[in-house]
Structure formats: C-alpha cells, structure tokens
C-alpha angles and dihedrals in degrees: 000000000000090000092052091048093049091048092052092047090052091050090050091050090049092052091048091049090051089051090050090050092051090049092049092050093047100043100033102024134213107295129202132180116264112180104293097349143051124249132195111239092200115100115261122245110270106232119194119244090257090065100036139037114296136201123226110203115195122203124187133202109267106250096182125115134230131207121257119215115238118242122238090248092059092049092050093051092050092049093050091051092051093049093051092052113099131179132195104203144021094259092057090047090052093048092048090048091054091046090048091052092050091048090049092051090048091049091049090052091047089052090066113088129182118267086225111039115213092248092064094053096090133132089245091058092044088056090047091051090051092049093049093047090050089054092049095049091046092052089048088053092241089139105155095069138117126202120206121186124203101212093195098057100017091235117152123212115196118194113204135162118272098258142102092281090070089067091068099046093093090058089063096046107040096046116085094209094231126156129176144153116237138179109265095223105034098025088226110162109247100173118017130203094266091062092059117081100187146326130230124203121227139182130202141172115240124201114279112283119218098175109135090220091063103100099182094052091207135120104211121118129194123189149139133261107215115212118197137209118242090268089047093052090051092049091047089054090054098049092043087069093050106037096065140124112285127194112220129212092276091055093250127134114259107169123192103232141192131208128230107217127196112195090341095310120114110234100166138018120200149149134207144248103243090216093056126105106218121197096157138006128234116203127183108223100176121026135179092024116174123228091250089059096047097102094047096052095040088057093045096051091047090052089055090049094048095046095048096044093048094059141265116293110234091206128048116228135193129205111257114176143322128230131187126225134186125193105219093178094058092043088055089049089050092053091047091049092051093048093045092049093050091048093049093048090048092053091046090049093051090049091051092051093047094048102039100025109192095014089044091056091050089048091053091049090050091047091053090050092050094051089049092051091045092053090049090055090049089053094052094042087071091205115148107251117227125195090262090051090056089051087052090055089057091046094052091047089054091048090054089050090053091049091051088053089055091051090051092053099041117110126235092262094059114085126215090248092056092049090048094050092048091049093046092053091054094051096038093122089057091048091051091049091050093054094044096045093052089069095043119121093215111094091218094055095039092051091053091046094051092049093048093044097052093040095053092040092054092046094069104055095030095058091042093054100037116013100040093042092049091052094045092049091050090051091049091050090052091050092050091048091048093052091051 
C-alpha cells in the first residue's frame, strides 16, 4: 500500500514539474547568450497592425518618360528633306544649321513619351492595380495589409505591420510582372505576355564548380519554368525551328538566339534544338549561387513567380515615401484587456481553491499549465493577433476553466471521454465558428478562428494527460489512505 501511494505521489509531482516547465518556457522563454545580452529564441507574438506600430508605404504613378525609337520611314523622310535643302551663302548655311539644331532638339523632346499614357490612368485600371497587388501580397503571406487608392492622383497607400515583411512590399508594387521572349538582335517580340499561362520557380543543386572565374563559388541554381497557352505552345514550336545553332562559312557556330525578358530586363539568352518538342521552357535566372546567398535568391525568384502569376499591372508605380503610425488607443485597450483577464483568472482560481481545496489547487496548477501551452501554440501559429483574437484567448482560457470544474465534480463512474463529449456538445457553436473562421479571408475572422482552433484542440489531450490524471491520482491516494 505504501509503495503504491508513494508511486502515485511521485507521478503527481512529475506531472506538476512538467506543468511548471511548460509555464516557465511560455512565460519566460528559452534564453541564449547574444553578445552582451540574452535573447529569447522563441518566436514573438505576431500582433496585427491595429495593436502594434504600422508602416504606411506610399506609391505614386510613375510620371517619367521613355524614348521611342524612330521608324525607318521617319528617318528616310528626314534624310530626303536634308538632301533637297540648298543654300547660296555662309549666312544661310549658318541660319539653316541653327534651325536644324532647334528642329533636332524638338524632335528629341517629341521622341520622349510618358511611361504611363494618359489613357491608362483610369479608375478601372486603378481598381485592377489594387486587385493584382492584393493577390501578390496574399501569395507572399503579407496578410494583415490594407490598400487604399487615391482615385484623383492615383497614389496607393499600403498599411502593413511594422515587421520585416514590410521591407518586401515595394517588390510587389513597383514590378509590372511582365515576361516575354524577344529576338536578341532586333528586339522583336516573339512570344508576348498573353501567350504565357504561368511560371513556376525551381531550385536545383548543380555539380561542384571549380572554374576560377566563378566568383560565388556555389552550385545552387534558381530559375523559372515557363508554361504557355495553346497559342504560346504553337508559337514556341515555330520559333524552335528558326532560333537554332547555325554553322557559318568558317565552320564556326553562329546561333540565332532569343532573349527571355522579365520586366524589360534580359535574364537569359538561348536557342533551340530543331529536333526538340517544346511544351514549356526552363530558364535559369540565378546560377552559381553560394550557400550564404541562398535566402536572398530564393526570395527574389519567388517574387518573380508571384508577380507574373498574379497578373500584369496596367500602370507603372514608383515608391514614394514611408510613414510610421502607432495606435495608442488600441494599445491602451490591449493593456486593459490583459490586466482584466489576469484579474478574472486570479479570482476564478482563488474561488476554485476555496471551494474544492486540494483538487482546486491541482485544478489551478493545471489551468496555469494549459494557458502556458496555449500561448506557446499561439506563438508558433504566427498568425497576426487582432483585438478580437486576444479576447478569444481569454474566452478559451475560461472554457478550459469550466471544463476543469466538470472534471473535478465528475464521479468515478464517468469517464473522461464522456465528460469531454458532454462539454463539446454544449460549446458546439464555438467549435463550428472556430473551424469556419480558420478558412476566412478576413484577417479579423481568421485570427479569431486560428486562436479558437488551437485552443480547443489543445484542451483535449492536455486535460487527458495532466488534469484528469492528477485528479484520479489524488482520488487513489485518498482511497489508499482510507484503507490504511
């Protein structure tokens, strides 16, 4: 009897120590030395922009100009005019030279056209730009963002949380997302953007490279697989018979090549095997990447993929300026919510101890452990927490408190499974909301859904392993003591 009692006491102590360890990790963290200070290696809580500092990134319509190449017909007309001009003396030559210079300057000015013609600056295109940017930010998992368009100026203000993700927003706004195949020599467009259905990024490890000219010394490669529409596949089949390797009179290779351009920049030049059957095209964008550069180029190739697959921006934008905002009212509400929640849980814990004595103390210890585990899951979920999500944390903690009360009062004939089923039926509306909200597109609803989902999911195994076992062991100890 004494041996059984001692064993159960030891098991109870072990469970309590595990709970204390979970609480210490959750509330204090796991610290490691970093130079002259200590840092917590656990991920920080992701607060939504309404509860934390936020960045407001402003982008303006690009009002610059770009040169337009003259056509052959225009050049011929100018040349003919100059040939037909005759002068009889030096003064007339001088005057004509000055006139010619003025005309040339005028023609050069006229050859500059806006990057964004007036006809594209419409409300319809502004809405399209907003829609495409929303897709890009969603694919980049920058979820807690808001895009506001000024329809008078075309300016775009993007509100994002104050974190590292904000540094990449400009990459998704200032890039058009264009891709095309052009003739290397003439720059004639062979396959335009509308013939390309999608792109898919890839990475691969090439054999080690020992070439002394290789500066990066790496063997990683990042690129894009270009998938074509039916028209694009047919066009690719045509040019694959023309853009091939040609042997000149001297017996040297002189291939006719094409360029793959991303937003007007050539990233790859190639030609084809005329015997090949091409359904897609794989292009290496970054080669010989070292391990230290892996993260940079992985991010860059994914940005290309996201921008192209999200659609072509009809208007070109440039980054303007960034401002920082902080909502003091919501931060005050957050502090009040935290203090109120702690106070309520403290009062409920005191009540549990007074009413149930020994079991009440074990229940409070178990409740603390559950809250600690729950908060750890919230950390690792990396979901931006809104004010309503924080309220949900308090709600789930109270639900667990209620469930512990039920476990305290259940008789020996009632199993844990029966208690759990009865409890689940009573909170079924909350369970349904948790499942539905997890898949919501709204950041407010999704944040609430994620918190409810992980909280209710943790409730089941935690109370089975810790709470129910602690209560059962205490009952067994009492029985052993009574028999003695």
